[in-house]
N, C-alpha and C positions, 0 to 999 in steps of 0.2 A: 597575432595571438597564438599562444601555444595550444595546439589542438590535441595533444597527447594526454592521456590519463593512464597512470600506471595501475592497472587493475590488479596486478599480482600483489600489490601492497595489502589489499583487503583480505586475501586468503591467510596472510600471516597475522594480521591485526584482529580479525574477528575471532574471539574466543568462545568457548562453550559457556553457557550459564553455569552458575556455581552448583556443582553436584552435591557438595557437602550440605549446603543450605537446603537443597531439595530433600536429601535424606532426613535431615533434622525435621523438616516439615512433615514428611511422611510418618515419622515416628510419633509426632505430636497428634496425628490423626488416629493413632492406635491407642488412645487413652482407654483404660479398662472400663470406664463408665459409659462407653458409647459402642453401638454395634459396629462391627467391622464393615467398612464401606458404606456406612449409613448415610453419608452425605453425597454419595454418588460422584457425579462429574465435578462438583465443587471441590472435592478433595484433590483431584488431579490439577485443577486450575489453581488452587491455593498453593500447591507444591511448586507448580511452574512459576508463579509469582514470587515465591521465596527464592527460587533459583535465579531469576532474572534480576531481582533486587539484591541478591548476594547476602541474604540475612534470614534468620529465623528467630523470633516470629516475624511474619510478614508485616509490612506497613500497610495500613488501609490506603486505598487509592484516593488521594486528596486533590490531584491536579491532572485529571484526564483531559485530553485535547482532541477534538475532531479536526483533522487536517485534510483539506480538499485541494488537490492540484487541478487547475482548470486550463483547458486548451481546446481549440477547434481543430478539426481534421478535414483535409481536402476531399476525402472520400465521401463526406456528407453531401457533396454536390451531386452525387449519383442517386440521391434519394434513398439511401440505405437505412435511414432512421425516420421515424414518424415525427421527431422533434425538429427536423430541419426547417420546417416552415412555421415554427412556433417561437421565433425570437432567438433561436440558437443558444449557444452557450452563454452569451452575455446576459440574456434574460434569466437564466438559471442562477448565475452569479449574483445578480441583483436581488433575486428572491431570497437567497441565503443571507446576503448582507442586510436586507431590511427585516429579516426575522420571520418571513412568512413561509419559507420552504419547510417541508417536513423535517429535514435534518436539524434546522434551527429550533423548531418547536420541541423535538424530542431531546435535543442536547440540553435545553433549559430544564426539561423535566428530570433528566438524569444528572444534572450538575456538571456538565462539561462545557468548556469553551469551544467555539468554532473559529477556525482560521482558514481563509481562502488564499491560495497562492496562484496568481495568474501568470502562467509561463508562456501561453500562446493563444489567448482569446482573440478572436477576430473582431475587435472593437477598439475604438480610440482609448488609449490608456487614461485619458482625462475623465472617463466615465466612472472610474473606480478610485477608491482612496489610495494614497501613495503607498501605504504598507501592503496593499493587495498586489500592486504592479511592480514592487521593488525588485522582483526576480524575473521580470518578463524577458523572454529571449527573442520573440518575434511575434508577428500577427498571423495566426493560422499556421497551417503546415501544408506540405505538398501532397498531391494525390498519389498515394503509395502504389497504386496499381500501374502507374505510368511514369512516376518520378519519385525522387527521394523526398522524404518528409522534411529533412533538415540537411544543411551543409555540415561537414565535419566540425567546423568552428562552432556552429549552433548546437550540435550534439554535445560537445564538450562543455559549453556554457550551461546547457540545461542540466547535465549530469552534476556539474559543480554546484549549480543552484540548489539542487535537491540535497546535496551534502551540507551546504550552508544552512538550509532550513533545519536539518537534523541537529546541527550544532546549536542553532538558536533555541530550539525546543529543549534540548538537554540542558543548556545553560540557564534557561528560564525556570527549570524545575518541573517540567512536565514529566509525569511518572507513567503515563500510558498514552499511546497515540492510536486513535481510531482513524484508519487511513482510507480516504475515499477519493472520488474524482468527479469532475464536472466537464463533460465534453460530448458534443453531438458527433456521432460516428465512431466513438472510441471502442465500442464492442467489436466493430469490424477490424480495427487495428489489433486489438487484443487477440482475436481469433487467428490472425496471421502469425503473430509472434508465437502463440502456443502451438499452432499447427507446424510451424517451422522447427521449433525446439523439440516437439514430440514426434516429428516425422509422420504426421497424418495428413490426409487429404482435406480439401476445403469443406466438404459436406460433413465431416466428422467433428468439426470445430465451429461451424457457423450456427449461431443460435438466433432467437427471435428478437433479442435486444429490447428495443422500445415497444415491442408488440406488433411487429410487422406481419403482413399477410404472406401467403405462399408466393405471390408474384414478386413482391419485394425481396423475399428471402432468396429467390433464385438470382436476383440481381446482386444481392449481397454475397451469395455463395460464389458467383463468377468473379466478383471483385476480390474476394479472399484468394481464390484460385490464381488469378493473375498476379496478385501481390506475393503469393508464396513462391512463384517462379523468380521473383526479384530478390526474395529473402534468402533462398537456399545458397547462392554463391557466397554470401557473407556470414554464414553461420559460425565460422570460426572466430569472428571478431565481434564481441558483444556490443561495443560502441557503434561499429559500422551497421550492425543489425538494427539498433535503435534509430540510427539516422536514416537508414534506407527504408525500412517499413514500420517504423514506430512513430515517434512524434516528441515534441518538447516535454509534454507531460509524462510520457513513458520513460524518457531519459531521466527526468527529474525525480520521478518516483523511485526508479532503480537506484539512483545515487543516494536518495534519502534512505531507502531500506538498508543499504550497505553501511552508510555512516551511522545510522541509528544503531545497528548491531555493534559497530565499533564503540559507540558511546554507551552501550548497554541500556538502550532505551527500547522497551518492549512495544510491539506493534500488533494491532488487530487488523487483519486484511478484510476488505469489503467484498467487492464483486470481481468480475472477470478481468478488469483492468489491473487492479492491484495484484491479482493472482498471476497474470502474465508477467508483470514486472518482477514479482518474486521469483518466477521461474528463470528469468534472465539473471537476476542477482545470485541465485543459487549456482549458476554456471561460473560465477566469479569467485564466490566464497561459499564453500559447501557447508560451513557451520552456521551460516546466517539464518536459515529457517528455524533454528532452535529459539530464536528471539521473537518469533511471530506465532500468532494463532489465527486460524481462519474463522471469521465471525459467523458466516452463514453460507448456505448453499443457495445460489440464485436460480439454479436450473439451467444455466448456460453450459453447453457441453464443453466448451473450452476451459471454463473454470474447473469443472470436474476433472478433466485430464491434467490440468496444472496441479491441482491439489493431490491427485494420485501420485504424480511425479515428485511432489514435494513431501509426500507422506504426512500431509496435514488433514485432519478430520474436522469438518465444520462444526462449530459449537451448536448451531441451530439450523433448522430446515425451514426458513421463512419464505423462500421463493421470491424475495424482494429483488426486482430487476432494475430499479430506477437509478442505481448508483448513489452518488452524493454521500456515501458512507452510512446510509440509513440501515442497511442490513447488519453491518458490523456494529453500529451503535446499539442495536437491539441486544447485542451480547454483553454490553457494558454492565448492566445490572448483575449478570451472572458473575462477572469478574469481581465486581464490588462486593457481592455477597461472599464469594470465596475468600477474598482478602479479609473481610470483616469476621467471618466465622473462624478463621485460623488465628487472627489477631486476638479475638475475644478469649481464646484459650491459652493466652500467653501466661507463663508463670510469673510470679512476683519478681520484679527486678530483671526485666528482659535483657539478654546479652546484647552488648553493643555490636553493630555491624563491623565487619572487617574493614580496615582502612583501604580504600580503593586507590590504585595508582592513577596518576593524571592520564587521561585518555586524549589521543591526538585529535585536534580539530581538522576540518577540511583544509584550512589554509596550511596547517602544518604538514598534512599528508601530501598535498599537491602543489603547494606554492600559490601565492596570490596571482590572479589573472590581471 
């Protein structure tokens, strides 16, 4: 299998959102019968939606999707998460699929579909529907403080899987993705990636994750420290970094974020995992963050450092730390309101959107594996 991915391609293919559509939206907010800035943050969000849709007036959000990448991590065996002894990632996946997880309940409330993509859950694939395991790369991942999470071949497969998912969602008509994760031990991995990319020490990026106490935090901090030593030699190669101290879900999310930007599909980031992947993706295509918004601040120090580097301001301060896209999903009503408010002020006979050129799929970018 070809293990190479031409990451330089993304830098040239990721364009900025439509600035003329943004300006048109901002002009529409300045109607003489309304107070200047009267709708506050909704005005900025509505203008962003116009720019990523490439049209003004903006279309209401009709097909939002909650997308959850699921995987297990070898560092969970060190006890760095309270969830390690509670059925692991497989149990969380089942709760989402059977509709009892908070993200499933809230998604129904807000009119969004939920999709789970199993890329490396440590469970027999027969436990989940075929569409959930269609992009699985492996079962679990390596313990990143002592070994690589993935082989180079697996890293490339996971990255391409994320790109393929972006194509699938764009082709299906999804107009906004709420991006989340399902993975025990994933906040430890995210802390390593953010610490490596921001040049900070372990204590500065290690958070409480699933609600660990001081004793477990010290174990987690030591794990991040040891993993950072393994990450620093490969900082110049983003795929190698994801394979060495990341995981299949991190590689897949990074590939997804980049290809979503190529396909002009806007994304709302959730917790520290998606923030860490966004930071990796920014290294590959510096324009890509303009296609994302930060859903909420979870209180994780690594997330705050990543958003500062990405110059993204969280839409809300909910402090939701459970992952699963729940925090980002809470921002969906704000975005829906922003789109509806701007669309409601459309003049008679709204202008048709500009014809968009055909955007390259993952297969066209990288060739079929």
